[in-house]
C-alpha positions as CSV (number, residue, x, y, z in Angstrom):
1,X,3.4,-6.4,-7.8
2,X,2.5,-8.7,-4.9
3,X,1.0,-12.0,-6.2
4,X,0.3,-13.8,-2.9
5,X,-0.5,-11.6,0.1
6,X,-0.8,-14.7,2.3
7,X,3.0,-14.6,2.6
8,X,3.1,-11.0,4.0
9,X,3.4,-10.2,7.7
10,X,2.5,-7.3,9.9
11,X,5.3,-4.8,10.0
12,X,6.7,-5.8,6.6
13,X,8.0,-2.9,4.5
14,X,6.1,-2.4,1.3
15,X,6.6,0.1,-1.5
16,X,3.7,1.8,-3.3
17,X,3.9,1.5,-7.1
18,X,3.1,5.0,-8.1
19,X,2.4,4.1,-11.7
20,X,-0.5,2.0,-10.6
21,X,-2.1,4.5,-8.2
22,X,-1.8,7.9,-9.7
23,X,-5.2,7.9,-11.2
24,X,-7.1,7.1,-7.9
25,X,-5.3,9.0,-5.2
26,X,-5.5,12.6,-4.2
27,X,-2.6,14.9,-5.3
28,X,-1.5,15.5,-1.7
29,X,-0.9,11.7,-1.1
30,X,0.8,11.3,-4.5
31,X,3.2,14.1,-3.5
32,X,3.9,12.4,-0.2
33,X,4.4,9.0,-1.9
34,X,6.7,10.5,-4.6
35,X,9.2,11.5,-1.8
36,X,8.7,8.4,0.3
37,X,6.7,5.4,-1.1
38,X,7.7,3.0,1.7
39,X,5.3,2.0,4.5
40,X,4.6,-0.8,6.9
41,X,1.8,-3.3,6.6
42,X,-0.5,-2.9,9.6
43,X,-3.6,-4.9,8.5
44,X,-6.2,-5.7,5.9
45,X,-9.4,-4.0,4.8
46,X,-12.3,-5.7,3.1
47,X,-13.2,-3.5,0.1
48,X,-15.8,-5.5,-1.6
49,X,-17.1,-9.1,-1.7
50,X,-14.2,-10.4,-3.9
51,X,-11.1,-8.3,-2.9
52,X,-9.4,-6.8,0.1
53,X,-6.9,-4.0,0.6
54,X,-3.7,-3.9,2.5
55,X,-3.5,-1.1,5.1
56,X,-0.1,0.6,5.0
57,X,1.2,3.1,7.6
58,X,3.8,5.6,6.4
59,X,6.6,7.3,8.3
60,X,4.5,10.4,8.9
61,X,1.8,8.3,10.7
62,X,-0.7,8.4,7.8
63,X,-2.5,5.2,6.9
64,X,-3.9,4.4,3.5
65,X,-5.0,1.1,1.9
66,X,-4.0,-0.4,-1.5
67,X,-4.7,-3.4,-3.6
68,X,-2.1,-6.2,-3.8
69,X,-1.2,-5.2,-7.4
70,X,-0.4,-1.6,-6.3
71,X,2.4,-2.7,-3.9
72,X,5.9,-4.2,-4.1
73,X,7.8,-6.0,-1.4
74,X,11.0,-4.5,0.0
75,X,12.4,-7.5,1.9
């Protein structure tokens, strides 16, 4: 789990923690993440007044956003 996203940088490899996202993502995306949960940080997304999401691009070009506690650093 990422505790301080201020230390992240664009292009950094991040891994989606499937145990934390299974209940909110569509089955098709869960299938994709099961085979390849790595993606690159491409930006941020404001999701409400108190939190923001991290936009992740995967090897197939798809982009999805996740909360900090749904991701793990790879490097």
